[in-house]
N, C-alpha and C positions, 0 to 999 in steps of 0.2 A: 420492395427491395428496401422501402424506407422501413416498413415496419422491423425489416431486418434488422437495420441498422440502428435502430432504437433500444430491439428488443438486446443485441449485444452490447449497446453502452448501459441500458439497467444490469444486467446480468454482469458487467465486469468494469460496476463502477469503481472507483479508484477508494472509498472508504472501504471495497471491502476485501480488496487487495491483503492487508496484513491479516484477516480470519483464511482466505486462500492458502497464503502463505503457513501457518498453522499446520491447517489442513494438509498442505505438501508435505511438507518435515516429518508428522507423523505417519502418514496414511502413503506416503506414494516415493517416498525413497525407500525402498524394500532390501535388507539386510542392511541399514544403518542403525548406529545405536540412536535414534527417537525410534525408530519402528521399533527394534528389540526390546530397549532398556524402560520402556514409556509405557504402564499400564495403561489401559485402553479406555478406563472411566476417567484418568485423568487426562489423557490427552483432549476427551470430549468436555472434560471441565476448564482447562486452558483456553480451548478455540470457542468457547462458548463467554468465556470470559473477555477474552481478546473482542468478539461480536460485536458483543454491550460495549467496548468502550470506543472501541472502532468503528461503531457503525449506529448502533442503535442509540448513543446516548448525542454523537453530533446528529445526525437525521432527528432527533426531538427539539436539540438547540433549532439548528435551522427552522423549522417549523414553528417555534416558538416566535423565530423569531422574522418569520413572517405572517405571522397572527398580530404583531404588534406594528406590522408595517416600516421595520427599520430592510427588510428587501422587499424585492414586489416578484419574486419570483422562488417556487421553491428549487428549479435549477438553475437557480446561481447566475443568469445568462446575462446579467451586468454587470461587466469587470470592475465597477468601481465599488458595486455590493459585496464581494469576493471576501474583500482582506478581512474583515472582522469575522465573519462567520469560518475563516481555514485561522486564524489563532488561534480561536477557540477551541476550532477542532482538534489542534497541536495538540491544546492545554491535557483535552484528553487522553490523547497518547502518553503523554511525557507523564501524568498523573499517574497511567497503567503502567507505563515502567518503574515509578517510583515504588508503585504498590508489589512489583513482581522481583525488585530487589531482593527482600529478605523471606522470596517464598523458593521452594526446591525448584524451579524450572531453570531450563535449559539456558546456556546463556545463550546463545546464540536467538531463542526465541524472543529474549532480554532484548536485544539489538536490533533484530527487525522491527521491534515496536517503535525504541529508540530512533532509529532510521525514517519509518515510517512518519513522525513527529516531527522531526528535522525535516525533512523532504514537503511536509506541507506550509512547516515556518516558511520555509525558502521560497514556495512559490505564494504564501501569502505576499511577502515583500517584494518578489519579482512582479505581482498583479500590478503593484504602483506606478509602473512604468509598460509594463510589458506583458500582454496575456499570453499563458500557455496549457497547453492542457494538463489537466489535472489528471485525465485518465492514461495519459500516456505517461506521465510522473508515477502512477501508480505499478502499471505492467512496468515499467523501467524497474523499477526500486524492484521487484520481486524477482526478476531475473537476475540484479546485481546480485542480491542475496542469495541466491542457490550457485551461483557462479562462486562466490565465496566459500560457502557451506562447501561444496564440491570439493573446490580444493583444498581444505581444511583436512576433511574426513578422506582424503584421497578415494573419492565417491565417484564414480561413473555417474553421471546425470545427465550427460549429452542424450539421451533420450528426453527427458525431461524439459530440459532448457531448451532443446528445437523446438519441442510444443507451446511451450512460452515465447517463441521468435514467432512463429504461425499467428501466436495468438496475437500477439500486439502488432501485429502487422494486420489483422481482422481489424482489430479496436481502431489503429490510425483509418483504416478504410472507410469504417464506418463514421467516424468522427466527421472528413473529406465529408463523406456524401452528403450528413445533412449539414453541411458548412457552417459547422461547432469551431473551427480550428482553418486556421489556414497552416498549409507546410511545414513551414517553419516555426508555428508554434507545436506541432507534434514532432519533429525532430527536435526540437530544445526540451522540450519535457519531458520526453524519452530517454535522454541524457543525463538532464537533471536527477532523475529516479534516478536510474541506473549506478552513475557515481558516487550519490550522493549513501547509497547504500552501502555500493562499494570500498568507501573511503570511512564508515562509521564502524563496518565489519572489521576492518583492517587493523582501526583505530585500538578497537575491543580486543583485538589479537595479544595485545600486552600482558592482557587478565587469564585466567586459564577460560578458556574459548572452544568449547564444544558442542 
């Protein structure tokens, strides 16, 4: 059981959520404008860029900090050591958002990246006083973004949202089983990710959102 919980924690690491979000929008919202109006090669290029900036570069940065003895564990298990890596990670997200601004990328993808960066930055700030689950911030943000996108596009995403809610429960159970977090840290993390992404998406609705 512990091995399964570790596998779930790795597969649904918070740094992977924006990449999963890109795959979700492009390949699993069948019938949507993302699915039909985006060339397949462009879907993979955008997803690869998101994966590089939101996962590969932050992981390399964490590894460098570990080698420099700035952090004691690659898993960032020590609360006091989490803030600095989180802030640096948010910079990668905001950098990718800035890079995407002048490119032909769907605005919703840009907002997904910005919301992810903001969620990580808020997590870093909150971490100064209170530890929350970054895993739940990630999955909560993904659910929040899908809720707003489905509403704006008038797209029936109930099956996808339901699946993500069940996945959130699995992730939460795994984190609790591993004793990585207390229940209140799980709930707070999920709500932070959910409402941050919803708030960011709603703010960007004043622009050309699709």
